[in-house]
All heavy atoms as TSV, in Angstrom:
chain	resi	resn	atom	element	x	y	z
A	1	MET	N	N	-9.700	1.803	-18.282
A	1	MET	CA	C	-8.979	0.897	-17.414
A	1	MET	C	C	-7.599	1.457	-17.071
A	1	MET	O	O	-7.150	1.349	-15.948
A	1	MET	CB	C	-8.861	-0.463	-18.108
A	1	MET	CG	C	-8.228	-1.509	-17.250
A	1	MET	SD	S	-9.261	-1.813	-15.840
A	1	MET	CE	C	-8.737	-3.406	-15.403
A	2	ARG	N	N	-6.955	2.035	-18.063
A	2	ARG	CA	C	-5.623	2.569	-17.841
A	2	ARG	C	C	-5.653	3.728	-16.850
A	2	ARG	O	O	-4.785	3.841	-15.984
A	2	ARG	CB	C	-5.052	3.014	-19.176
A	2	ARG	CG	C	-3.617	3.325	-19.146
A	2	ARG	CD	C	-3.114	3.492	-20.562
A	2	ARG	NE	N	-1.884	4.238	-20.527
A	2	ARG	CZ	C	-1.342	4.809	-21.564
A	2	ARG	NH1	N	-1.922	4.733	-22.722
A	2	ARG	NH2	N	-0.227	5.463	-21.447
A	3	ASN	N	N	-6.653	4.589	-16.952
A	3	ASN	CA	C	-6.773	5.710	-16.024
A	3	ASN	C	C	-7.110	5.232	-14.622
A	3	ASN	O	O	-6.664	5.826	-13.647
A	3	ASN	CB	C	-7.816	6.700	-16.519
A	3	ASN	CG	C	-7.341	7.469	-17.720
A	3	ASN	OD1	O	-6.145	7.632	-17.920
A	3	ASN	ND2	N	-8.273	7.923	-18.539
A	4	ALA	N	N	-7.898	4.179	-14.528
A	4	ALA	CA	C	-8.234	3.630	-13.213
A	4	ALA	C	C	-6.983	3.107	-12.522
A	4	ALA	O	O	-6.814	3.291	-11.304
A	4	ALA	CB	C	-9.271	2.518	-13.350
A	5	ASN	N	N	-6.100	2.468	-13.276
A	5	ASN	CA	C	-4.850	1.973	-12.689
A	5	ASN	C	C	-3.973	3.125	-12.213
A	5	ASN	O	O	-3.315	3.015	-11.182
A	5	ASN	CB	C	-4.080	1.119	-13.704
A	5	ASN	CG	C	-4.723	-0.233	-13.906
A	5	ASN	OD1	O	-5.414	-0.736	-13.030
A	5	ASN	ND2	N	-4.511	-0.806	-15.072
A	6	ARG	N	N	-3.970	4.210	-12.957
A	6	ARG	CA	C	-3.188	5.381	-12.541
A	6	ARG	C	C	-3.734	5.973	-11.254
A	6	ARG	O	O	-2.966	6.393	-10.388
A	6	ARG	CB	C	-3.191	6.431	-13.640
A	6	ARG	CG	C	-2.342	6.066	-14.819
A	6	ARG	CD	C	-2.342	7.162	-15.839
A	6	ARG	NE	N	-1.571	6.761	-17.005
A	6	ARG	CZ	C	-1.534	7.435	-18.123
A	6	ARG	NH1	N	-2.241	8.548	-18.249
A	6	ARG	NH2	N	-0.800	7.015	-19.134
A	7	VAL	N	N	-5.039	6.020	-11.134
A	7	VAL	CA	C	-5.655	6.552	-9.917
A	7	VAL	C	C	-5.299	5.667	-8.729
A	7	VAL	O	O	-4.919	6.167	-7.665
A	7	VAL	CB	C	-7.193	6.664	-10.088
A	7	VAL	CG1	C	-7.867	6.964	-8.765
A	7	VAL	CG2	C	-7.532	7.714	-11.119
A	8	ILE	N	N	-5.395	4.364	-8.908
A	8	ILE	CA	C	-5.052	3.431	-7.824
A	8	ILE	C	C	-3.578	3.556	-7.477
A	8	ILE	O	O	-3.213	3.575	-6.289
A	8	ILE	CB	C	-5.435	1.988	-8.205
A	8	ILE	CG1	C	-6.957	1.852	-8.214
A	8	ILE	CG2	C	-4.818	0.982	-7.245
A	8	ILE	CD1	C	-7.457	0.514	-8.710
A	9	ASP	N	N	-2.713	3.656	-8.465
A	9	ASP	CA	C	-1.282	3.820	-8.209
A	9	ASP	C	C	-1.009	5.083	-7.400
A	9	ASP	O	O	-0.204	5.069	-6.460
A	9	ASP	CB	C	-0.498	3.879	-9.520
A	9	ASP	CG	C	-0.408	2.541	-10.220
A	9	ASP	OD1	O	-0.641	1.499	-9.564
A	9	ASP	OD2	O	-0.103	2.539	-11.430
A	10	ARG	N	N	-1.671	6.168	-7.760
A	10	ARG	CA	C	-1.481	7.430	-7.040
A	10	ARG	C	C	-1.976	7.320	-5.592
A	10	ARG	O	O	-1.323	7.795	-4.662
A	10	ARG	CB	C	-2.193	8.564	-7.772
A	10	ARG	CG	C	-1.893	9.924	-7.187
A	10	ARG	CD	C	-2.445	11.073	-8.017
A	10	ARG	NE	N	-3.870	10.928	-8.280
A	10	ARG	CZ	C	-4.397	10.785	-9.498
A	10	ARG	NH1	N	-3.630	10.776	-10.552
A	10	ARG	NH2	N	-5.694	10.677	-9.650
A	11	GLN	N	N	-3.116	6.657	-5.395
A	11	GLN	CA	C	-3.645	6.496	-4.046
A	11	GLN	C	C	-2.711	5.643	-3.186
A	11	GLN	O	O	-2.459	5.966	-2.027
A	11	GLN	CB	C	-5.028	5.863	-4.098
A	11	GLN	CG	C	-6.078	6.774	-4.660
A	11	GLN	CD	C	-7.406	6.080	-4.894
A	11	GLN	OE1	O	-7.452	4.860	-5.038
A	11	GLN	NE2	N	-8.476	6.852	-4.945
A	12	ILE	N	N	-2.188	4.571	-3.762
A	12	ILE	CA	C	-1.270	3.699	-3.023
A	12	ILE	C	C	0.004	4.461	-2.678
A	12	ILE	O	O	0.528	4.343	-1.562
A	12	ILE	CB	C	-0.969	2.429	-3.840
A	12	ILE	CG1	C	-2.210	1.549	-3.892
A	12	ILE	CG2	C	0.203	1.645	-3.248
A	12	ILE	CD1	C	-2.101	0.381	-4.836
A	13	ASN	N	N	0.498	5.243	-3.609
A	13	ASN	CA	C	1.701	6.029	-3.362
A	13	ASN	C	C	1.480	7.030	-2.234
A	13	ASN	O	O	2.343	7.201	-1.368
A	13	ASN	CB	C	2.125	6.741	-4.646
A	13	ASN	CG	C	3.481	7.371	-4.542
A	13	ASN	OD1	O	4.309	6.957	-3.744
A	13	ASN	ND2	N	3.714	8.377	-5.357
A	14	GLU	N	N	0.337	7.683	-2.221
A	14	GLU	CA	C	0.035	8.644	-1.159
A	14	GLU	C	C	-0.071	7.961	0.197
A	14	GLU	O	O	0.438	8.475	1.196
A	14	GLU	CB	C	-1.258	9.385	-1.482
A	14	GLU	CG	C	-1.144	10.355	-2.631
A	14	GLU	CD	C	-2.476	10.941	-3.056
A	14	GLU	OE1	O	-3.518	10.597	-2.453
A	14	GLU	OE2	O	-2.477	11.740	-4.006
A	15	ILE	N	N	-0.719	6.802	0.234
A	15	ILE	CA	C	-0.838	6.064	1.487
A	15	ILE	C	C	0.540	5.643	1.980
A	15	ILE	O	O	0.874	5.804	3.154
A	15	ILE	CB	C	-1.756	4.830	1.325
A	15	ILE	CG1	C	-3.196	5.255	1.076
A	15	ILE	CG2	C	-1.689	3.938	2.552
A	15	ILE	CD1	C	-4.115	4.116	0.656
A	16	PHE	N	N	1.362	5.102	1.085
A	16	PHE	CA	C	2.687	4.648	1.486
A	16	PHE	C	C	3.546	5.810	1.978
A	16	PHE	O	O	4.252	5.677	2.979
A	16	PHE	CB	C	3.388	3.931	0.332
A	16	PHE	CG	C	4.715	3.368	0.736
A	16	PHE	CD1	C	4.778	2.181	1.448
A	16	PHE	CD2	C	5.882	4.023	0.424
A	16	PHE	CE1	C	5.999	1.662	1.838
A	16	PHE	CE2	C	7.103	3.511	0.812
A	16	PHE	CZ	C	7.160	2.325	1.520
A	17	ASN	N	N	3.482	6.948	1.297
A	17	ASN	CA	C	4.262	8.104	1.738
A	17	ASN	C	C	3.803	8.605	3.098
A	17	ASN	O	O	4.612	9.117	3.873
A	17	ASN	CB	C	4.184	9.231	0.708
A	17	ASN	CG	C	4.976	8.925	-0.531
A	17	ASN	OD1	O	5.904	8.125	-0.520
A	17	ASN	ND2	N	4.607	9.559	-1.630
A	18	ARG	N	N	2.538	8.463	3.401
A	18	ARG	CA	C	2.016	8.927	4.682
A	18	ARG	C	C	2.368	7.988	5.825
A	18	ARG	O	O	2.805	8.432	6.885
A	18	ARG	CB	C	0.492	9.104	4.577
A	18	ARG	CG	C	-0.121	9.743	5.786
A	18	ARG	CD	C	-1.589	10.117	5.611
A	18	ARG	NE	N	-2.418	9.046	5.075
A	18	ARG	CZ	C	-2.955	9.028	3.854
A	18	ARG	NH1	N	-2.747	10.030	3.040
A	18	ARG	NH2	N	-3.694	8.023	3.452
A	19	ILE	N	N	2.226	6.660	5.640
A	19	ILE	CA	C	2.422	5.747	6.772
A	19	ILE	C	C	3.707	4.937	6.698
A	19	ILE	O	O	4.093	4.332	7.694
A	19	ILE	CB	C	1.217	4.792	6.940
A	19	ILE	CG1	C	1.115	3.821	5.765
A	19	ILE	CG2	C	-0.056	5.555	7.146
A	19	ILE	CD1	C	0.055	2.759	5.961
A	20	GLY	N	N	4.382	4.926	5.561
A	20	GLY	CA	C	5.590	4.111	5.424
A	20	GLY	C	C	6.868	4.913	5.390
A	20	GLY	O	O	7.935	4.360	5.125
A	21	ASN	N	N	6.771	6.201	5.664
A	21	ASN	CA	C	7.936	7.067	5.607
A	21	ASN	C	C	8.911	6.719	6.726
A	21	ASN	O	O	8.521	6.566	7.879
A	21	ASN	CB	C	7.491	8.524	5.727
A	21	ASN	CG	C	8.574	9.483	5.354
A	21	ASN	OD1	O	9.563	9.118	4.726
A	21	ASN	ND2	N	8.397	10.739	5.735
A	22	CYS	N	N	10.192	6.561	6.387
A	22	CYS	CA	C	11.282	6.291	7.337
A	22	CYS	C	C	11.162	4.937	8.022
A	22	CYS	O	O	11.668	4.750	9.122
A	22	CYS	CB	C	11.385	7.397	8.382
A	22	CYS	SG	S	11.790	8.998	7.672
A	23	ILE	N	N	10.502	4.000	7.417
A	23	ILE	CA	C	10.428	2.645	7.939
A	23	ILE	C	C	11.295	1.769	7.059
A	23	ILE	O	O	11.165	1.773	5.846
A	23	ILE	CB	C	8.984	2.124	7.978
A	23	ILE	CG1	C	8.155	2.959	8.947
A	23	ILE	CG2	C	8.952	0.657	8.378
A	23	ILE	CD1	C	6.695	2.596	8.989
A	24	GLN	N	N	12.179	1.018	7.691
A	24	GLN	CA	C	13.103	0.179	6.934
A	24	GLN	C	C	12.494	-1.197	6.727
A	24	GLN	O	O	11.986	-1.821	7.656
A	24	GLN	CB	C	14.409	0.054	7.703
A	24	GLN	CG	C	15.459	-0.738	6.988
A	24	GLN	CD	C	16.743	-0.821	7.804
A	24	GLN	OE1	O	16.812	-0.340	8.924
A	24	GLN	NE2	N	17.735	-1.435	7.228
A	25	PHE	N	N	12.547	-1.668	5.489
A	25	PHE	CA	C	12.106	-3.016	5.151
A	25	PHE	C	C	12.876	-3.479	3.935
A	25	PHE	O	O	13.490	-2.679	3.229
A	25	PHE	CB	C	10.588	-3.076	4.906
A	25	PHE	CG	C	10.115	-2.134	3.848
A	25	PHE	CD1	C	10.070	-2.513	2.521
A	25	PHE	CD2	C	9.714	-0.856	4.183
A	25	PHE	CE1	C	9.642	-1.643	1.550
A	25	PHE	CE2	C	9.292	0.024	3.209
A	25	PHE	CZ	C	9.256	-0.375	1.893
A	26	ASN	N	N	12.877	-4.767	3.712
A	26	ASN	CA	C	13.558	-5.330	2.561
A	26	ASN	C	C	12.840	-4.871	1.297
A	26	ASN	O	O	11.620	-4.986	1.191
A	26	ASN	CB	C	13.556	-6.857	2.662
A	26	ASN	CG	C	14.389	-7.517	1.593
A	26	ASN	OD1	O	14.683	-6.931	0.558
A	26	ASN	ND2	N	14.769	-8.745	1.852
A	27	ILE	N	N	13.602	-4.387	0.335
A	27	ILE	CA	C	13.010	-3.848	-0.892
A	27	ILE	C	C	12.241	-4.923	-1.661
A	27	ILE	O	O	11.311	-4.615	-2.405
A	27	ILE	CB	C	14.090	-3.166	-1.765
A	27	ILE	CG1	C	13.461	-2.277	-2.815
A	27	ILE	CG2	C	14.994	-4.198	-2.407
A	27	ILE	CD1	C	12.799	-1.066	-2.280
A	28	MET	N	N	12.595	-6.175	-1.480
A	28	MET	CA	C	11.885	-7.261	-2.157
A	28	MET	C	C	10.459	-7.434	-1.618
A	28	MET	O	O	9.626	-8.059	-2.265
A	28	MET	CB	C	12.662	-8.566	-2.018
A	28	MET	CG	C	14.043	-8.514	-2.654
A	28	MET	SD	S	13.991	-8.108	-4.410
A	28	MET	CE	C	13.338	-9.613	-5.064
A	29	ASN	N	N	10.181	-6.889	-0.465
A	29	ASN	CA	C	8.839	-6.978	0.113
A	29	ASN	C	C	7.951	-5.801	-0.274
A	29	ASN	O	O	6.786	-5.762	0.099
A	29	ASN	CB	C	8.924	-7.077	1.636
A	29	ASN	CG	C	9.519	-8.386	2.079
A	29	ASN	OD1	O	9.360	-9.402	1.415
A	29	ASN	ND2	N	10.218	-8.371	3.191
A	30	LEU	N	N	8.479	-4.866	-1.027
A	30	LEU	CA	C	7.685	-3.709	-1.440
A	30	LEU	C	C	6.476	-4.129	-2.262
A	30	LEU	O	O	5.386	-3.579	-2.097
A	30	LEU	CB	C	8.546	-2.726	-2.229
A	30	LEU	CG	C	7.860	-1.446	-2.687
A	30	LEU	CD1	C	7.329	-0.674	-1.497
A	30	LEU	CD2	C	8.831	-0.597	-3.474
A	31	CYS	N	N	6.635	-5.141	-3.094
A	31	CYS	CA	C	5.500	-5.596	-3.904
A	31	CYS	C	C	4.399	-6.178	-3.017
A	31	CYS	O	O	3.217	-6.057	-3.332
A	31	CYS	CB	C	5.953	-6.593	-4.955
A	31	CYS	SG	S	6.643	-8.110	-4.289
A	32	ARG	N	N	4.765	-6.801	-1.916
A	32	ARG	CA	C	3.759	-7.361	-1.007
A	32	ARG	C	C	3.028	-6.255	-0.246
A	32	ARG	O	O	1.819	-6.346	-0.021
A	32	ARG	CB	C	4.420	-8.326	-0.044
A	32	ARG	CG	C	4.969	-9.542	-0.737
A	32	ARG	CD	C	5.582	-10.513	0.239
A	32	ARG	NE	N	6.062	-11.678	-0.469
A	32	ARG	CZ	C	7.325	-12.062	-0.493
A	32	ARG	NH1	N	8.234	-11.386	0.179
A	32	ARG	NH2	N	7.686	-13.133	-1.175
A	33	ILE	N	N	3.762	-5.222	0.135
A	33	ILE	CA	C	3.151	-4.087	0.819
A	33	ILE	C	C	2.212	-3.358	-0.137
A	33	ILE	O	O	1.090	-2.986	0.233
A	33	ILE	CB	C	4.246	-3.154	1.366
A	33	ILE	CG1	C	5.024	-3.880	2.471
A	33	ILE	CG2	C	3.659	-1.858	1.887
A	33	ILE	CD1	C	6.278	-3.163	2.917
A	34	ASP	N	N	2.646	-3.187	-1.354
A	34	ASP	CA	C	1.825	-2.551	-2.386
A	34	ASP	C	C	0.573	-3.378	-2.665
A	34	ASP	O	O	-0.530	-2.844	-2.770
A	34	ASP	CB	C	2.664	-2.389	-3.652
A	34	ASP	CG	C	1.885	-1.794	-4.795
A	34	ASP	OD1	O	1.671	-0.573	-4.796
A	34	ASP	OD2	O	1.492	-2.566	-5.696
A	35	ALA	N	N	0.746	-4.687	-2.771
A	35	ALA	CA	C	-0.380	-5.568	-3.100
A	35	ALA	C	C	-1.443	-5.578	-2.011
A	35	ALA	O	O	-2.630	-5.752	-2.305
A	35	ALA	CB	C	0.124	-6.981	-3.353
A	36	ALA	N	N	-1.044	-5.397	-0.775
A	36	ALA	CA	C	-2.014	-5.391	0.323
A	36	ALA	C	C	-3.047	-4.287	0.125
A	36	ALA	O	O	-4.258	-4.518	0.248
A	36	ALA	CB	C	-1.290	-5.223	1.658
A	37	ALA	N	N	-2.578	-3.093	-0.207
A	37	ALA	CA	C	-3.507	-1.978	-0.430
A	37	ALA	C	C	-4.188	-2.090	-1.785
A	37	ALA	O	O	-5.372	-1.790	-1.919
A	37	ALA	CB	C	-2.768	-0.655	-0.322
A	38	ARG	N	N	-3.456	-2.525	-2.798
A	38	ARG	CA	C	-4.013	-2.636	-4.145
A	38	ARG	C	C	-5.198	-3.602	-4.171
A	38	ARG	O	O	-6.221	-3.335	-4.811
A	38	ARG	CB	C	-2.944	-3.075	-5.132
A	38	ARG	CG	C	-3.428	-3.143	-6.561
A	38	ARG	CD	C	-2.305	-3.474	-7.521
A	38	ARG	NE	N	-1.207	-2.527	-7.436
A	38	ARG	CZ	C	-1.189	-1.352	-8.045
A	38	ARG	NH1	N	-2.202	-0.986	-8.798
A	38	ARG	NH2	N	-0.158	-0.537	-7.920
A	39	ASN	N	N	-5.092	-4.731	-3.478
A	39	ASN	CA	C	-6.174	-5.716	-3.471
A	39	ASN	C	C	-7.454	-5.133	-2.889
A	39	ASN	O	O	-8.549	-5.442	-3.353
A	39	ASN	CB	C	-5.754	-6.964	-2.702
A	39	ASN	CG	C	-4.683	-7.746	-3.417
A	39	ASN	OD1	O	-4.513	-7.629	-4.625
A	39	ASN	ND2	N	-3.940	-8.543	-2.668
A	40	VAL	N	N	-7.314	-4.283	-1.883
A	40	VAL	CA	C	-8.497	-3.651	-1.288
A	40	VAL	C	C	-9.116	-2.654	-2.258
A	40	VAL	O	O	-10.337	-2.627	-2.440
A	40	VAL	CB	C	-8.117	-2.963	0.046
A	40	VAL	CG1	C	-9.283	-2.152	0.581
A	40	VAL	CG2	C	-7.666	-3.993	1.064
A	41	LEU	N	N	-8.287	-1.844	-2.894
A	41	LEU	CA	C	-8.812	-0.806	-3.787
A	41	LEU	C	C	-9.398	-1.381	-5.073
A	41	LEU	O	O	-10.381	-0.853	-5.588
A	41	LEU	CB	C	-7.710	0.204	-4.125
A	41	LEU	CG	C	-7.245	1.068	-2.959
A	41	LEU	CD1	C	-6.068	1.925	-3.381
A	41	LEU	CD2	C	-8.372	1.928	-2.435
A	42	VAL	N	N	-8.841	-2.463	-5.574
A	42	VAL	CA	C	-9.331	-3.047	-6.831
A	42	VAL	C	C	-10.744	-3.596	-6.663
A	42	VAL	O	O	-11.563	-3.491	-7.580
A	42	VAL	CB	C	-8.358	-4.143	-7.330
A	42	VAL	CG1	C	-8.975	-4.994	-8.421
A	42	VAL	CG2	C	-7.079	-3.501	-7.835
A	43	VAL	N	N	-11.050	-4.150	-5.509
A	43	VAL	CA	C	-12.387	-4.708	-5.306
A	43	VAL	C	C	-13.387	-3.654	-4.821
A	43	VAL	O	O	-14.528	-3.975	-4.522
A	43	VAL	CB	C	-12.370	-5.902	-4.321
A	43	VAL	CG1	C	-11.566	-7.042	-4.880
A	43	VAL	CG2	C	-11.886	-5.495	-2.958
A	44	GLY	N	N	-12.941	-2.391	-4.761
A	44	GLY	CA	C	-13.868	-1.317	-4.418
A	44	GLY	C	C	-13.870	-0.926	-2.962
A	44	GLY	O	O	-14.806	-0.271	-2.503
A	45	GLY	N	N	-12.843	-1.290	-2.234
A	45	GLY	CA	C	-12.751	-0.929	-0.821
A	45	GLY	C	C	-12.425	0.545	-0.641
A	45	GLY	O	O	-12.024	1.241	-1.576
A	46	SER	N	N	-12.558	1.013	0.566
A	46	SER	CA	C	-12.308	2.421	0.862
A	46	SER	C	C	-10.824	2.682	1.057
A	46	SER	O	O	-10.022	1.764	1.235
A	46	SER	CB	C	-13.064	2.819	2.136
A	46	SER	OG	O	-12.512	2.139	3.247
A	47	LEU	N	N	-10.469	3.946	1.034
A	47	LEU	CA	C	-9.078	4.327	1.281
A	47	LEU	C	C	-8.651	3.979	2.702
A	47	LEU	O	O	-7.498	3.617	2.932
A	47	LEU	CB	C	-8.880	5.822	1.026
A	47	LEU	CG	C	-8.883	6.261	-0.423
A	47	LEU	CD1	C	-8.811	7.786	-0.520
A	47	LEU	CD2	C	-7.741	5.633	-1.178
A	48	GLU	N	N	-9.566	4.073	3.638
A	48	GLU	CA	C	-9.251	3.742	5.025
A	48	GLU	C	C	-8.939	2.253	5.164
A	48	GLU	O	O	-8.023	1.869	5.884
A	48	GLU	CB	C	-10.412	4.126	5.956
A	48	GLU	CG	C	-10.631	5.618	6.086
A	48	GLU	CD	C	-11.428	6.204	4.927
A	48	GLU	OE1	O	-12.105	5.439	4.195
A	48	GLU	OE2	O	-11.365	7.426	4.739
A	49	ALA	N	N	-9.700	1.421	4.473
A	49	ALA	CA	C	-9.444	-0.023	4.513
A	49	ALA	C	C	-8.120	-0.358	3.831
A	49	ALA	O	O	-7.367	-1.216	4.314
A	49	ALA	CB	C	-10.588	-0.783	3.845
A	50	ALA	N	N	-7.810	0.328	2.753
A	50	ALA	CA	C	-6.535	0.114	2.067
A	50	ALA	C	C	-5.376	0.553	2.950
A	50	ALA	O	O	-4.336	-0.115	3.009
A	50	ALA	CB	C	-6.517	0.873	0.747
A	51	GLU	N	N	-5.547	1.661	3.650
A	51	GLU	CA	C	-4.506	2.131	4.555
A	51	GLU	C	C	-4.300	1.152	5.706
A	51	GLU	O	O	-3.163	0.872	6.092
A	51	GLU	CB	C	-4.872	3.509	5.103
A	51	GLU	CG	C	-3.796	4.122	5.964
A	51	GLU	CD	C	-4.098	5.557	6.353
A	51	GLU	OE1	O	-4.869	6.224	5.645
A	51	GLU	OE2	O	-3.544	6.003	7.363
A	52	ALA	N	N	-5.377	0.603	6.228
A	52	ALA	CA	C	-5.259	-0.387	7.304
A	52	ALA	C	C	-4.556	-1.646	6.818
A	52	ALA	O	O	-3.710	-2.212	7.521
A	52	ALA	CB	C	-6.643	-0.722	7.852
A	53	ALA	N	N	-4.879	-2.086	5.608
A	53	ALA	CA	C	-4.234	-3.272	5.046
A	53	ALA	C	C	-2.745	-3.028	4.826
A	53	ALA	O	O	-1.916	-3.902	5.103
A	53	ALA	CB	C	-4.909	-3.674	3.738
A	54	MET	N	N	-2.397	-1.836	4.355
A	54	MET	CA	C	-0.992	-1.521	4.152
A	54	MET	C	C	-0.264	-1.412	5.485
A	54	MET	O	O	0.891	-1.845	5.600
A	54	MET	CB	C	-0.823	-0.233	3.359
A	54	MET	CG	C	0.629	0.060	3.023
A	54	MET	SD	S	0.876	1.553	2.057
A	54	MET	CE	C	0.473	0.943	0.438
A	55	ALA	N	N	-0.909	-0.875	6.491
A	55	ALA	CA	C	-0.282	-0.772	7.813
A	55	ALA	C	C	0.025	-2.151	8.381
A	55	ALA	O	O	1.078	-2.367	8.981
A	55	ALA	CB	C	-1.179	0.014	8.764
A	56	VAL	N	N	-0.868	-3.094	8.179
A	56	VAL	CA	C	-0.635	-4.471	8.626
A	56	VAL	C	C	0.541	-5.070	7.880
A	56	VAL	O	O	1.412	-5.714	8.474
A	56	VAL	CB	C	-1.911	-5.324	8.457
A	56	VAL	CG1	C	-1.612	-6.791	8.666
A	56	VAL	CG2	C	-2.994	-4.849	9.407
A	57	ALA	N	N	0.608	-4.856	6.577
A	57	ALA	CA	C	1.702	-5.398	5.771
A	57	ALA	C	C	3.032	-4.763	6.162
A	57	ALA	O	O	4.053	-5.444	6.249
A	57	ALA	CB	C	1.421	-5.196	4.286
A	58	ILE	N	N	3.042	-3.464	6.416
A	58	ILE	CA	C	4.267	-2.792	6.828
A	58	ILE	C	C	4.727	-3.331	8.171
A	58	ILE	O	O	5.915	-3.586	8.389
A	58	ILE	CB	C	4.074	-1.270	6.856
A	58	ILE	CG1	C	4.001	-0.723	5.428
A	58	ILE	CG2	C	5.202	-0.576	7.628
A	58	ILE	CD1	C	3.656	0.753	5.345
A	59	ALA	N	N	3.798	-3.517	9.103
A	59	ALA	CA	C	4.157	-4.078	10.404
A	59	ALA	C	C	4.724	-5.488	10.271
A	59	ALA	O	O	5.629	-5.869	11.017
A	59	ALA	CB	C	2.934	-4.071	11.319
A	60	GLN	N	N	4.222	-6.233	9.338
A	60	GLN	CA	C	4.688	-7.601	9.133
A	60	GLN	C	C	6.092	-7.643	8.545
A	60	GLN	O	O	6.903	-8.477	8.929
A	60	GLN	CB	C	3.724	-8.351	8.217
A	60	GLN	CG	C	4.108	-9.789	7.944
A	60	GLN	CD	C	3.118	-10.476	7.053
A	60	GLN	OE1	O	2.100	-9.914	6.657
A	60	GLN	NE2	N	3.406	-11.719	6.723
A	61	TYR	N	N	6.402	-6.750	7.614
A	61	TYR	CA	C	7.662	-6.803	6.884
A	61	TYR	C	C	8.711	-5.804	7.341
A	61	TYR	O	O	9.818	-5.805	6.813
A	61	TYR	CB	C	7.401	-6.601	5.379
A	61	TYR	CG	C	6.593	-7.710	4.780
A	61	TYR	CD1	C	5.304	-7.479	4.328
A	61	TYR	CD2	C	7.099	-8.989	4.687
A	61	TYR	CE1	C	4.552	-8.501	3.774
A	61	TYR	CE2	C	6.353	-10.017	4.135
A	61	TYR	CZ	C	5.086	-9.759	3.680
A	61	TYR	OH	O	4.339	-10.777	3.145
A	62	ARG	N	N	8.423	-4.998	8.336
A	62	ARG	CA	C	9.399	-3.994	8.771
A	62	ARG	C	C	10.597	-4.643	9.452
A	62	ARG	O	O	10.477	-5.712	10.051
A	62	ARG	CB	C	8.759	-2.942	9.656
A	62	ARG	CG	C	8.446	-3.390	11.063
A	62	ARG	CD	C	7.776	-2.324	11.897
A	62	ARG	NE	N	8.623	-1.163	11.971
A	62	ARG	CZ	C	8.179	0.054	12.238
A	62	ARG	NH1	N	6.920	0.268	12.482
A	62	ARG	NH2	N	9.017	1.059	12.275
A	63	GLU	N	N	11.736	-3.988	9.345
A	63	GLU	CA	C	12.965	-4.518	9.920
A	63	GLU	C	C	13.515	-3.673	11.061
A	63	GLU	O	O	14.427	-4.111	11.744
A	63	GLU	CB	C	14.034	-4.657	8.820
A	63	GLU	CG	C	13.683	-5.694	7.794
A	63	GLU	CD	C	14.777	-5.898	6.763
A	63	GLU	OE1	O	15.806	-5.218	6.840
A	63	GLU	OE2	O	14.578	-6.740	5.897
A	64	ASN	N	N	13.004	-2.484	11.262
A	64	ASN	CA	C	13.508	-1.666	12.357
A	64	ASN	C	C	12.437	-1.393	13.373
A	64	ASN	O	O	11.296	-1.591	13.200
A	64	ASN	CB	C	14.095	-0.351	11.857
A	64	ASN	CG	C	13.089	0.549	11.186
A	64	ASN	OD1	O	11.991	0.132	10.840
A	64	ASN	ND2	N	13.470	1.783	11.002
């Protein structure tokens, strides 16, 4: 279980670095952006679906 969480954390970090780079948002919303992708990956969704979910969350919470 612990290794699975590390894998999910690494995947979320890679997705965020790819699509969330240089986008300004309130730091308090980072957990919501993270949770959008995490919820997809925990239930067995694909990386593409997790990336789409994170993109929606970033669009919702972005400030610039």
